[in-house]
C-alpha positions as CSV (number, residue, x, y, z in Angstrom):
1,M,61.9,108.6,90.1
2,C,61.5,112.0,91.8
3,G,61.2,110.4,95.2
4,K,58.0,112.2,96.3
5,P,55.3,110.1,97.9
6,L,52.6,108.7,95.5
7,V,49.0,109.5,96.0
8,S,47.8,106.7,93.7
9,E,48.4,103.0,93.2
10,I,50.6,103.7,90.2
11,E,54.3,103.3,90.8
12,T,55.3,106.5,89.1
13,C,54.0,110.0,89.7
14,L,52.3,112.0,86.9
15,K,55.3,114.4,86.4
16,C,57.7,111.4,86.0
17,R,55.3,109.5,83.8
18,N,54.7,112.5,81.5
19,G,58.4,113.3,81.4
20,T,57.7,116.9,82.5
21,E,60.5,116.7,85.0
22,K,63.8,115.9,83.3
23,N,66.5,115.1,85.8
24,S,70.1,114.1,85.5
25,F,69.7,111.6,88.3
26,L,68.1,108.3,87.7
27,K,66.2,108.0,90.9
28,L,65.8,110.0,94.2
29,W,65.0,108.8,97.7
30,L,63.5,111.2,100.1
31,L,63.2,110.1,103.7
32,F,61.0,112.5,105.6
33,P,58.5,115.3,104.8
34,Y,59.8,118.7,105.9
35,T,56.7,119.4,108.0
36,G,55.5,119.0,111.6
37,K,57.7,116.8,113.9
38,Y,60.1,116.1,111.0
39,R,60.7,119.8,110.5
40,K,61.6,120.1,114.1
41,L,64.1,117.1,113.7
42,L,65.9,119.0,111.0
43,T,66.0,122.2,113.0
44,E,67.3,120.4,116.0
45,Y,70.0,118.7,113.9
46,K,71.1,121.4,111.5
47,F,70.7,124.6,113.5
48,K,70.8,123.4,117.1
49,K,73.6,120.9,116.4
50,N,72.0,118.0,118.2
51,L,74.5,115.5,116.9
52,F,72.8,112.4,118.2
53,L,70.2,112.8,115.5
54,A,72.9,111.9,112.9
55,D,72.9,108.3,114.2
56,F,69.1,108.2,113.7
57,F,69.4,109.5,110.1
58,A,72.3,107.1,109.5
59,E,70.2,104.1,110.6
60,K,67.4,105.2,108.3
61,I,69.8,105.5,105.4
62,L,71.3,102.1,106.1
63,E,67.8,100.6,106.3
64,L,67.2,102.0,102.8
65,F,70.5,100.6,101.5
66,A,69.5,97.1,102.8
67,K,66.2,97.4,101.0
68,E,67.2,98.9,97.7
69,G,69.3,96.8,95.3
70,E,70.4,99.8,93.3
71,L,72.3,101.2,96.3
72,K,74.5,98.1,96.7
73,D,78.2,98.9,96.0
74,I,77.5,102.6,95.4
75,T,79.8,105.5,96.2
76,I,78.4,108.4,98.2
77,V,79.1,111.9,97.1
78,P,78.0,114.7,99.5
79,V,76.6,117.9,98.2
80,P,79.5,120.4,98.9
81,P,78.8,123.1,101.5
82,R,78.4,126.7,100.5
83,P,81.7,128.6,101.1
84,G,81.4,130.4,104.4
85,K,78.7,128.0,105.7
86,I,81.0,126.1,108.0
87,K,82.4,129.4,109.4
88,E,78.8,130.7,110.0
89,L,77.3,127.5,111.5
90,G,80.5,125.9,112.9
91,W,79.9,122.6,111.0
92,D,78.6,120.8,107.9
93,Q,75.6,118.6,108.8
94,V,76.0,116.5,105.7
95,E,79.6,115.8,106.3
96,Y,78.9,114.9,110.0
97,L,76.2,112.5,108.8
98,L,78.7,110.8,106.5
99,K,81.1,110.3,109.4
100,R,78.4,108.6,111.4
101,L,77.4,106.5,108.4
102,K,81.0,105.4,107.8
103,K,81.3,104.5,111.5
104,K,78.3,102.3,111.3
105,N,79.3,100.7,108.0
106,R,83.1,100.9,107.3
107,A,82.5,99.3,103.8
108,L,80.8,102.4,102.5
109,C,82.7,104.4,99.9
110,I,82.6,108.2,100.1
111,C,84.1,110.4,97.4
112,R,84.3,114.2,98.0
113,C,84.7,115.1,94.3
114,L,82.4,118.1,94.2
115,K,83.4,121.7,95.2
116,R,81.2,124.8,95.4
117,K,82.0,128.4,94.5
118,R,80.3,131.3,96.3
119,S,76.7,131.9,95.4
120,K,73.6,133.4,97.0
121,V,71.8,131.4,99.7
122,Q,69.4,129.0,97.9
123,K,66.5,129.2,100.4
124,E,66.0,132.8,99.5
125,L,65.4,132.0,95.8
126,N,62.7,130.4,93.6
127,R,63.3,127.3,91.5
128,L,64.5,129.1,88.3
129,E,66.7,131.5,90.4
130,R,68.1,128.5,92.3
131,L,69.1,126.7,89.0
132,E,70.7,129.9,87.7
133,N,72.4,130.7,91.0
134,L,74.2,127.3,91.0
135,K,75.1,127.1,87.3
136,G,78.8,126.6,87.1
137,R,79.2,127.0,90.8
138,I,79.2,123.3,91.7
139,Y,82.1,121.6,89.9
140,L,84.3,118.5,89.9
141,H,87.8,118.8,91.3
142,K,88.6,115.1,90.7
143,T,87.2,112.3,88.6
144,P,83.9,110.9,90.0
145,P,83.2,107.2,90.5
146,N,81.0,105.4,87.9
147,I,77.9,104.9,90.1
148,V,77.2,107.6,92.7
149,L,74.6,108.5,95.3
150,V,74.5,112.3,95.9
151,I,73.4,113.0,99.5
152,D,71.9,116.3,100.8
153,D,69.8,117.3,103.8
154,V,66.8,119.0,102.1
155,F,65.1,118.7,98.7
156,T,63.0,121.7,98.0
157,T,63.0,122.5,94.2
158,G,65.6,119.9,93.2
159,S,68.0,122.6,91.9
160,T,71.0,121.6,94.0
161,M,70.6,117.9,93.3
162,E,70.2,118.6,89.6
163,V,73.3,120.7,89.3
164,C,75.4,118.2,91.3
165,S,74.1,115.4,89.1
166,Q,74.9,117.3,85.9
167,A,78.5,118.0,87.1
168,L,79.0,114.3,88.0
169,K,77.6,113.1,84.6
170,Q,79.6,115.6,82.6
171,G,82.6,114.4,84.5
172,G,82.1,110.8,83.6
173,A,79.8,109.2,86.2
174,E,77.6,106.6,84.4
175,K,74.8,106.5,86.9
176,V,73.8,109.2,89.4
177,Y,71.2,108.7,92.1
178,G,70.1,111.0,94.9
179,L,69.1,110.9,98.5
180,C,67.8,113.7,100.7
181,L,66.8,113.4,104.4
182,F,63.9,115.8,104.0
183,Y,61.6,117.0,101.2
184,D,59.5,120.1,101.0
């Protein structure tokens, strides 16, 4: 459910089996570990703006869609960028990825129903601080679809995914899933 790789033959990790991790999303898919060559991939894409990598990520996401029945006829909801981020970096890597996904599969539905208020930069905080930092800062500005897939670039503590999922569920989404390119 949490998306992290399993180290045993059992289909569900210990945290998910024991229910110690309560999430608002039903299931999470994580594509690459945020280590080694994959860490370099994210750096090249997000910070050095090597846009061709978006096509690689889009292909991997479409492969996942083809394999996972739960993702059929789902609406994608991007994690909203932090205010000022686009001004600082010159772009939003998640939004660009969605453009490439849509170009490769015009049938995909995308709903930009989440907005984000100013907050501290998440990567400078621990898990509890991250959850507290985002409380009430990610909100709906229009009604969400019934079944959604929240997409973000990196899953570290799960705080951003959790707050987005909570906002969507409180706003009426029946099922919320998550997908992140990288996990820490």
